[in-house]
C-alpha positions in Angstrom: 0.0 0.0 0.0 1.4 3.3 -1.0 -0.7 5.0 1.6 0.5 5.9 5.0 0.4 2.5 6.6 -1.1 2.5 10.1 -1.6 -0.2 12.6 -5.0 0.9 13.7 -7.8 2.8 11.9 -10.3 5.2 13.4 -13.7 3.7 14.2 -15.3 6.7 15.9 -17.9 5.0 17.9 -19.6 2.9 15.2 -19.2 -0.5 16.8 -22.2 -0.3 19.1 -22.2 0.3 22.8 -23.0 -3.2 23.8 -19.9 -4.6 22.2 -17.3 -2.6 24.1 -16.0 -2.5 27.6 -16.0 1.1 28.8 -12.6 2.8 29.1 -11.0 3.0 32.4 -8.7 5.7 31.1 -9.6 9.2 29.9 -10.2 9.3 26.1 -7.1 10.1 24.2 -5.1 7.0 24.5 -4.3 5.6 21.1 -7.5 4.5 19.3 -8.0 0.8 18.8 -5.9 0.1 21.9 -6.5 -2.4 24.6 -9.1 -0.4 26.3 -11.6 -1.9 24.0 -12.6 -5.2 25.4 -10.2 -5.5 28.3 -12.9 -7.4 30.2 -12.6 -10.4 27.9 -14.7 -13.4 28.8 -13.1 -16.3 30.6 -11.6 -18.9 28.3 -13.0 -22.4 28.1 -11.3 -25.1 30.1 -8.1 -26.4 28.5 -8.8 -29.1 25.9 -5.5 -30.7 26.7 -5.5 -33.8 24.4 -6.4 -32.2 21.0 -4.3 -29.1 21.7 -1.2 -31.2 22.7 -1.6 -33.4 19.6 -1.9 -30.3 17.4 1.2 -28.8 19.1 3.2 -32.0 18.5 1.9 -32.0 14.9 3.9 -28.8 14.3 7.0 -31.0 14.5 5.9 -33.0 11.5 8.1 -31.2 8.9 11.2 -32.3 10.8 10.3 -36.1 10.8 13.8 -37.1 9.6 15.6 -35.3 12.4 13.1 -36.5 14.9 13.7 -40.1 13.8 17.4 -39.5 14.3 16.7 -38.1 17.8 14.6 -41.2 18.7 17.4 -43.5 17.4 20.0 -41.6 19.5 17.8 -41.7 22.5 17.2 -45.5 22.2 21.0 -46.1 21.9 21.8 -43.7 24.8 19.1 -45.2 27.1 20.1 -48.7 26.1 23.6 -48.1 27.2 22.5 -46.5 30.4 20.2 -49.3 31.5 22.9 -51.9 30.9 25.2 -50.0 33.3 23.7 -51.2 36.6 23.9 -54.8 35.5 27.6 -54.4 34.8 28.1 -52.7 38.1 26.2 -55.5 39.9 28.6 -58.0 38.3 31.5 -55.9 39.6 30.0 -56.1 43.1 29.7 -59.8 42.8 33.4 -59.9 41.9 34.3 -58.0 45.0 32.0 -60.0 47.3 33.1 -63.3 45.7 36.7 -62.3 46.3 36.0 -61.6 50.0 34.2 -64.9 50.4 37.0 -66.9 48.5 39.4 -65.9 51.3 37.2 -67.8 53.8 37.4 -71.0 51.7 40.4 -73.2 52.4 42.8 -73.5 49.5 42.4 -76.4 47.2 38.6 -76.7 47.6 36.3 -76.3 44.7 33.1 -74.3 45.0 30.9 -77.4 45.3 33.2 -78.8 48.0 33.0 -75.5 49.9 29.2 -75.5 49.7 29.0 -79.1 51.0 31.3 -78.3 53.9 29.3 -75.2 54.8 26.0 -77.2 54.8 27.6 -79.9 56.9 28.7 -77.3 59.4 25.0 -76.1 59.5 25.8 -72.7 57.9 23.1 -72.8 55.2 23.3 -69.0 54.6 27.0 -69.2 53.7 26.4 -72.3 51.6 23.7 -70.4 49.6 25.9 -67.4 49.1 28.8 -69.6 47.9 26.4 -71.4 45.5 25.5 -68.1 43.8 29.1 -66.8 43.5 32.0 -67.6 41.3 34.5 -68.4 44.1 38.1 -69.5 43.7 39.3 -70.7 47.0 42.0 -68.6 48.5 42.3 -66.3 45.5 40.8 -63.1 46.9 39.6 -60.2 44.7 40.6 -60.4 41.0 41.6 -56.8 40.6 42.5 -57.2 36.9 39.1 -58.6 36.0 37.4 -56.0 38.2 39.3 -53.2 36.5 38.2 -54.3 33.1 34.6 -54.5 34.2 34.7 -51.0 35.7 36.4 -49.6 32.5 33.6 -51.2 30.4 31.0 -49.5 32.6 32.8 -46.2 32.4 33.0 -46.4 28.6 29.3 -47.2 28.3 28.4 -44.2 30.5 30.6 -41.9 28.5 29.2 -43.1 25.2 25.6 -42.8 26.5 26.4 -39.2 27.6 27.8 -38.3 24.2 24.7 -39.7 22.4 22.5 -37.8 24.8 24.4 -34.6 24.0 24.0 -35.1 20.2 20.3 -35.9 20.7 19.8 -32.7 22.7 21.6 -30.6 20.1 19.4 -32.0 17.3 16.2 -31.7 19.3 17.0 -28.1 20.2 17.4 -27.3 16.5 14.0 -28.9 15.7 12.2 -27.1 18.4 13.6 -23.7 17.6 12.9 -24.1 13.9 9.3 -25.2 14.7 8.8 -22.1 16.9 10.3 -19.9 14.3 7.8 -21.2 11.8 5.0 -20.8 14.3 6.0 -17.1 14.8 6.0 -16.7 11.0 2.6 -18.3 10.7 1.1 -16.0 13.3 2.7 -12.9 11.7 1.3 -13.9 8.3 -2.1 -14.7 9.9 -2.3 -11.2 11.4 -1.9 -9.7 7.9 -4.8 -11.9 6.7 -7.2 -11.1 9.5 -10.0 -8.6 8.9 -10.0 -5.2 10.6 -13.1 -6.1 12.8 -11.0 -8.8 14.5 -8.6 -6.1 15.8 -11.6 -4.0 16.8 -12.6 -6.7 19.2 -9.1 -7.6 20.5 -7.3 -5.6 23.2 -3.9 -4.8 21.8 -2.0 -5.9 24.9 -3.8 -9.2 24.9 -3.0 -9.9 21.3 0.6 -8.9 21.8 0.8 -11.3 24.8 -0.4 -14.2 22.6 2.2 -13.6 19.9 5.1 -12.9 22.2 4.7 -14.3 25.8 2.6 -17.3 24.8 4.8 -18.3 21.9 7.9 -18.0 24.1 6.2 -20.2 26.7 5.4 -22.8 24.0 9.1 -22.8 22.9 10.3 -23.2 26.5 7.8 -26.0 27.2 8.7 -27.9 24.0 12.4 -27.5 24.7 12.3 -28.8 28.2 9.6 -31.5 28.0 10.2 -33.2 24.6 13.7 -34.5 25.5 12.7 -35.5 29.0 9.5 -37.2 27.9 11.3 -39.2 25.2 14.1 -40.2 27.6 11.7 -41.0 30.4 9.5 -43.3 28.3 12.5 -45.2 26.8 14.1 -45.4 30.3 11.0 -46.9 31.8 10.7 -49.5 29.0 14.3 -50.4 29.2 14.4 -50.6 32.9 11.3 -52.8 33.1 12.9 -55.2 30.6 16.1 -55.4 32.7 14.2 -55.8 36.0 12.3 -58.7 34.6 15.6 -60.3 33.5 17.0 -59.8 37.0 14.0 -60.7 39.1 10.4 -61.1 38.0 9.2 -61.1 41.7 10.8 -57.8 42.5 9.6 -56.4 39.2 6.0 -57.1 40.2 6.5 -55.3 43.5 8.0 -52.3 41.8 5.2 -52.0 39.2 2.7 -51.8 42.0 3.7 -48.1 42.3 2.4 -47.3 38.8 -1.4 -47.3 39.5 -0.9 -45.2 42.6 1.3 -42.7 40.7 -1.1 -42.5 37.8 -4.0 -41.9 40.2 -2.2 -39.1 42.0 -1.1 -37.5 38.8 -4.6 -37.5 37.2 -6.3 -36.1 40.2 -3.8 -33.3 40.7 -3.6 -32.5 36.9 -7.4 -32.0 36.7 -7.2 -29.2 39.2 -4.1 -27.5 37.8 -5.3 -27.4 34.1 -8.0 -24.7 34.9 -5.4 -22.7 36.9 -2.9 -22.6 34.0 -5.6 -21.4 31.6 -6.6 -18.7 34.1 -2.9 -17.8 34.6 -2.3 -17.0 30.9 -5.6 -15.3 30.5 -4.8 -12.9 33.4 -1.3 -12.5 31.9 -2.8 -11.2 28.7 -5.2 -8.9 30.5 -2.5 -7.5 32.7 -0.4 -6.8 29.6 -3.3 -5.1 28.0 -3.8 -2.9 31.0 -0.1 -2.0 31.2 0.1 -1.2 27.5 -3.1 1.0 27.8 -1.8 2.9 30.8 1.6 3.4 29.1 0.1 4.7 25.8 -2.1 7.2 27.6 0.2 8.0 30.5 0.1 11.8 29.8 -3.6 11.9 30.0 -3.6 9.7 33.1 -1.4 12.3 34.8 -3.4 15.3 33.5 -6.7 13.9 34.8 -5.1 12.7 38.0 -6.1 9.1 37.5 -2.8 7.5 38.7 -4.5 6.0 41.8 -7.3 4.4 39.7 -4.8 2.9 37.3 -2.6 1.7 40.1 -5.7 0.1 41.8 -6.7 -1.6 38.5 -3.2 -2.9 38.1 -3.1 -4.1 41.7 -6.4 -5.9 41.3 -5.4 -7.6 38.0 -1.9 -8.4 39.4 -3.6 -10.0 42.4 -5.7 -12.1 40.1 -2.6 -13.2 38.2 -0.8 -14.0 41.4 -3.7 -16.2 42.7 -4.0 -18.0 39.4 -0.2 -18.5 39.1 0.2 -19.6 42.7 -2.7 -22.0 42.4 -1.4 -23.5 39.1 2.2 -24.1 40.3 1.3 -25.1 43.8 -1.3 -27.6 42.8 0.9 -29.1 40.0 3.9 -29.0 42.4 2.2 -31.5 44.7 2.7 -34.2 42.1 6.5 -34.5 42.4 6.7 -35.0 46.2 3.7 -37.3 46.1 5.4 -39.6 43.5 8.7 -39.4 45.4 6.9 -40.7 48.5 5.4 -43.5 46.5 8.8 -44.3 45.0 10.5 -44.3 48.4 7.9 -46.8 49.6 8.7 -49.1 46.6 12.4 -48.6 47.3 12.1 -49.8 50.9 10.0 -52.8 49.8 12.5 -53.8 47.1 15.5 -53.5 49.6 13.7 -55.7 52.3 12.6 -58.4 49.9 15.9 -58.3 48.0 17.8 -58.8 51.2 15.7 -61.8 52.1 16.3 -63.2 48.7 20.0 -62.8 49.0 19.9 -64.5 52.5 17.9 -67.3 50.9 20.5 -67.7 48.1 17.9 -66.9 45.5 19.8 -63.8 44.3 23.3 -62.6 44.4 24.2 -59.4 46.2 25.2 -57.8 42.9 21.8 -58.6 41.4 20.0 -57.0 44.3 22.2 -53.9 44.0 21.5 -53.7 40.2 17.8 -54.1 40.9 17.8 -51.3 43.5 19.5 -49.1 40.9 16.8 -50.1 38.4 14.1 -49.3 40.8 15.6 -45.9 41.2 15.9 -45.5 37.5 12.3 -46.6 37.2 10.8 -44.1 39.6 13.1 -41.3 38.5 11.5 -40.9 35.1 8.0 -40.9 36.7 9.1 -38.2 39.1 10.7 -36.2 36.3 7.5 -36.5 34.3 5.5 -35.3 37.3 7.8 -32.3 37.6 7.2 -31.5 34.0 3.4 -31.7 34.2 3.1 -28.1 35.2 5.4 -26.9 32.4 3.6 -29.1 29.9 0.2 -27.9 30.9 1.4 -24.3 30.8 2.8 -24.8 27.3 -0.3 -26.4 26.0 -2.5 -23.7 27.5 -0.3 -21.1 25.7 -0.5 -23.1 22.5 -4.2 -23.1 22.7 -4.3 -19.3 22.9 -2.0 -19.1 19.9 -4.1 -21.6 18.0 -7.1 -19.3 18.7 -5.4 -16.6 16.6 -4.4 -19.0 13.9 -8.0 -20.3 13.7 -9.7 -16.9 13.6 -11.8 -16.3 10.4 -9.8 -14.6 7.7 -10.8 -11.9 5.4 -12.1 -13.0 2.0 -9.3 -14.1 -0.2 -7.9 -11.9 -3.0 -8.2 -12.8 -6.7 -5.2 -14.8 -7.9 -4.4 -12.5 -10.8 -4.1 -8.8 -10.9 -6.7 -6.6 -12.6 -5.7 -5.9 -16.2 -8.2 -3.1 -16.8 -6.3 -0.5 -14.6 -3.0 1.1 -15.4 0.0 0.0 -13.3 0.0 1.5 -9.9 2.4 4.4 -9.5 2.8 4.8 -13.3 4.1 8.3 -14.2 5.7 10.1 -17.1 7.8 12.8 -15.4 9.5 13.3 -12.1 7.5 13.2 -8.9 7.1 17.0 -9.0 8.3 19.8 -11.2 10.9 22.0 -9.6 9.1 25.2 -10.6 5.6 24.6 -9.2 5.9 21.6 -7.0 2.9 20.0 -8.8 2.9 16.5 -10.1 3.9 16.3 -13.8 2.9 13.9 -16.5 -0.1 12.2 -14.9 -3.3 11.2 -16.5 -6.5 11.9 -14.5 -7.7 8.6 -13.0 -9.6 7.5 -10.0 -13.3 7.6 -10.8 -15.0 6.2 -7.7 -18.6 5.2 -7.7 -20.8 3.9 -4.8 -23.7 1.9 -6.1 -26.5 1.4 -3.5 -24.0 0.6 -0.8 -25.2 -0.7 2.6 -23.0 -1.4 5.6 -23.3 -1.9 9.3 -20.8 -2.8 12.0 -23.5 -4.3 14.2 -26.2 -6.3 12.3 -28.8 -4.8 14.6 -27.7 -1.1 14.1 -28.0 0.3 10.6 -25.3 2.7 9.6 -25.0 3.2 5.8 -28.0 2.3 3.8 -28.5 2.3 0.0 -25.8 5.0 -0.5 -25.0 6.1 -4.1 -22.5 8.7 -5.2 -19.9 9.4 -7.9 -16.5 11.0 -7.5 -15.2 12.1 -10.9 -11.5 11.8 -11.8 -9.5 14.7 -10.6 -12.3 16.1 -8.4 -12.0 16.8 -4.7 -14.9 15.4 -2.6 -15.3 16.7 0.9 -17.2 14.8 3.5 -18.5 16.7 6.5 -21.0 15.9 9.3 -21.2 15.2 13.0 -19.1 12.6 14.8 -20.5 9.1 14.1 -22.1 10.1 10.8 -20.1 7.5 8.9 -17.5 9.8 7.3 -14.4 7.6 8.1 -16.4 4.5 7.5 -17.1 5.7 3.9 -13.4 5.8 3.0 -12.6 2.6 4.9 -15.1 0.9 2.6 -13.1 2.1 -0.4 -10.0 0.6 1.1 -11.8 -2.6 1.8 -10.9 -2.5 5.5 -14.5 -3.7 5.9 -16.7 -5.7 3.4 -20.0 -4.4 2.2 -23.3 -5.9 3.2 -24.7 -5.1 -0.2 -24.1 -2.9 -3.3 -20.7 -2.3 -4.8 -17.9 0.2 -5.1 -16.0 0.7 -8.4 -12.6 2.3 -9.1 -12.3 3.4 -12.7 -15.2 1.0 -13.5 -13.7 -2.0 -11.8 -15.4 -3.5 -8.8 -12.9 -3.2 -5.9 -13.9 -6.7 -4.6 -12.4 -8.2 -7.8 -9.1 -6.5 -7.2 -6.3 -7.7 -5.0 -6.1 -5.7 -1.8 -2.4 -4.8 -2.3 -3.2 -3.6 -5.8 -6.2 -1.5 -4.7 -4.4 0.0 -1.7 -1.3 0.6 -3.8 -3.3 3.1 -5.8 -4.6 5.0 -2.7 -2.7 7.4 -0.5 -4.0 8.1 2.9 -3.2 10.7 5.6 -5.0 10.3 8.9 -5.7 12.5 11.8 -3.9 9.9 14.0 -0.4 10.0 12.7 1.9 7.0 12.7 5.7 7.0 12.4 8.0 4.0 12.9 11.3 3.9 14.6 13.8 5.2 12.0 15.1 8.3 10.3 12.9 11.1 8.9 14.1 10.1 5.4 13.1 6.5 5.9 9.6 7.6 7.2 9.0 9.7 4.1 10.3 7.0 1.8 7.9 4.5 3.3 5.4 5.9 0.8 7.6 4.7 -2.1 10.7 2.7 -1.0 12.3 2.9 -4.5 12.2 6.8 -4.5 15.5 8.6 -5.2 17.0 11.1 -2.8 16.0 14.0 -5.1 12.3 12.8 -5.1 12.3 12.5 -1.3 13.7 16.0 -0.9 11.3 17.4 -3.5 8.3 15.9 -1.6 9.7 17.3 1.7 10.0 20.8 0.2 6.6 20.7 -1.3 5.0 19.8 2.0 7.1 22.1 4.1 8.9 19.3 5.9 12.2 20.6 4.7 11.7 23.8 6.6 11.9 22.3 10.1 14.2 19.3 9.2 16.9 21.8 8.2 16.9 23.1 11.8 17.6 19.7 13.3 21.2 18.7 14.1 21.1 15.5 12.0 18.7 16.8 9.3 17.0 14.0 7.5 19.1 11.5 9.4 17.4 12.4 12.6 16.1 9.2 14.3 12.6 9.3 15.6 11.1 6.7 17.8 7.9 4.7 17.1 5.8 7.3 19.0 7.5 10.3 17.2 8.2 11.7 20.6 11.1 13.9 19.5 9.1 15.9 16.9 5.9 17.9 17.5 2.4 16.7 16.6 2.3 19.1 13.7 5.7 18.1 12.4 4.6 14.4 12.5 1.6 15.3 10.5 3.7 17.1 7.9 5.9 14.0 7.6 2.9 11.8 6.9 1.7 14.2 4.3 5.1 14.1 2.6 4.9 10.3 2.7 1.6 10.4 0.8 2.9 13.1 -1.6 5.9 10.9 -2.5 3.6 7.9 -3.2 1.8 9.7 -6.1 -1.5 7.8 -5.6 -4.3 8.0 -8.1 -6.8 8.3 -5.3 -6.1 10.4 -2.2 -7.8 10.2 1.2 -7.3 13.0 3.8 -8.9 12.4 7.2 -8.5 15.6 9.2 -5.0 15.8 7.9 -4.3 19.3 9.1 -5.9 19.0 12.5 -2.5 19.0 14.4 -0.8 22.0 12.7 -1.0 25.6 13.6 -3.0 28.1 11.6 -0.1 29.5 9.6 1.3 26.1 8.8 -2.2 25.0 7.8 -2.3 27.6 5.1 1.0 26.4 3.7 -0.1 22.8 3.9 -3.3 23.7 2.1 -1.2 24.9 -0.8 0.8 21.6 -0.7 -2.5 19.6 -0.5 -3.8 21.5 -3.5 -0.7 20.4 -5.5 -1.1 16.9 -4.1 -4.7 16.7 -5.1 -4.0 17.9 -8.7 -5.1 15.5 -11.4 -6.3 12.9 -8.9 -9.5 12.1 -7.1 -9.5 13.1 -3.4 -11.7 12.4 -0.5 -11.3 15.0 2.3 -12.9 14.4 5.7 -13.0 17.6 7.6 -14.6 19.2 10.6 -13.2 22.6 9.9 -15.2 23.9 7.0 -12.6 26.5 6.1 -10.4 23.7 4.8 -12.8 22.4 2.1 -14.3 25.6 0.6 -12.7 24.9 -2.8 -13.9 21.2 -3.0 -15.6 20.3 -6.2 -18.3 18.4 -4.2 -19.2 18.5 -0.6 -21.2 15.7 1.0 -23.1 16.4 4.2 -23.6 13.2 6.1 -25.9 12.4 9.0 -26.4 8.9 10.5 -24.9 7.2 7.5 -26.9 9.1 4.9 -25.9 11.8 2.5 -28.5 14.5 3.4 -27.0 17.2 1.1 -24.4 17.5 -1.6 -23.1 20.3 -3.8 -20.4 23.1 -3.7 -19.7 25.3 -0.8 -21.8 28.2 -2.3 -24.7 25.9 -3.3 -25.0 24.3 0.1 -24.9 27.7 1.9 -27.6 29.0 -0.4 -29.7 25.9 0.3 -29.9 26.8 4.0 -30.0 23.2 5.1 -27.8 21.1 7.4 -24.5 22.4 5.9 -25.7 26.0 6.4 -26.5 25.3 10.0 -23.1 23.6 10.6 -21.3 26.5 8.9 -23.3 29.1 10.9 -22.4 27.2 14.1 -18.6 27.4 13.3 -18.4 31.0 12.0 -21.4 33.0 13.0 -22.5 32.0 16.5 -21.4 30.2 19.6 -22.6 26.6 20.1 -25.3 26.4 22.6 -26.9 23.4 24.3 -30.4 22.6 23.2 -32.5 22.4 26.4 -35.2 20.5 24.7 -35.3 16.8 25.6 -34.1 14.3 23.0 -37.0 12.3 21.6 
């Protein structure tokens, strides 16, 4: 769009009173901000299963890397679970060596067992029967060293595989979140303007920043742990069955108790996490609103009210966050308690089995390690429940943006009936007059029985027809809420018509691509918008391919050059996104220069000189006359002095054109325009004491 691009459009009270939450701040904060709709309804309870599956589905484009991650995890976990068995064998070597010193030299193991039983020492006999004993040999240090080196090598290799797996998984997660951010950004450009009318700005920003960051953190910390935990549990169960089926059954008794505790606690924490992120978005909306309108907050002395609102919302967020994390935090200590009970049971039964000669000491040691490895993944999973639920709750809020209904799609091909946007024969302006050169008059706009309403139950524009001829200036006047800005927003297709059609040079605007349509329209709003950058870059925003000479010519024609020359850095002066280091009138001049540089075929001026002083307004009016030359212009104005020379003036009331004509014709008619003119220039405005019917 060659027009001044703005992140929010003026809606001047057309949305209907029952659709908005009243402002807590004095009017004057940026329009379209989070004050509209801060009291958003409570979100539905988290639909954990489908949302979690959809979140994991975002990883599908990286299937190859995920398979490699799974393979590395299987190998790493496999090496890890073999370790305790090897260490148990090392324990048997040490214990067997100690026992071998108690066996007289020259006896075989069978003879030593028989002698112990004959002596009535059945426990020693059972121990000797389970051990590889060489009478009188003691501990075989060489063999023990080789076993320990093997265990060390397995653990080192398992750690290396785990590191590679984590590195690959980090890349997958960050690429996935990068694509999610790109999808959300692209989605925002496809959403219709009414969506932003209903969304508090801070709430929407929280969804596309805080919530996506929380999704990234949750995926990063949970995926690797979940994968490792599942594989560890499976591997450990297999090894425990190999070592002792009886002790395995005792250990598995902890699973039902753990699942029951986890499910009961998770049910209560899900709602809390949804509430936490809902209150986070609302608090961000409140902070953004207060910051945007901080000057008016101070002027009207409403700091205490704002602080009270913040404290109340902050308290709600504290309670939701405390409840979510406290409730979910109960899971881990509960499972640790259950795991410790299982550990004690395994130690007692295992000791009895060793004493009975049914197991070796090393096997019991290995099994105790396996029981720890078995309960540790369950405990880790419990500690991740709160993070997982928080991430899925944030993902659901992001998915709500991605699932929002989009604006009607654009045609695939461009409209061939219209000349190329921005086509020109000569330079942007002539150096002598400052007027555009070499342009053909285009931009015939026709409204054919147009009807539109924001609220289906509240009519606004009904059966409106008008024609704006090429090169003519059409002024639109009327009271606030009459539908003046709505009229030009319909030309730009910010909103779709309920019925009728609008044509540009005979072509229905709904058959044109939006970028093509808006590329032919320049717009200067009462609410100026500048981005963080230099003054030169802000002017060139209207046409990025403009040369330095064209930028300077547009600045001189719109009197921007006059004040820029007085700045220390000139056109390289950096202004912030709020334009805080230039005055309101200077910001307005920069936006006019931006539209001047774009050379649109259709120009829309919405109270474009409202922020400039009277002397500068006269100069700007000359610049606007040059800007409007040979192009159709729609001028929305409250000050009638600025539209005296308009070719056609439309007087609007309640969405209808009640009068139209030139300035002189409308004054002579003595109607609504005459009364408005008389109120501005001939008499003070007085309140009508009669009751409103």
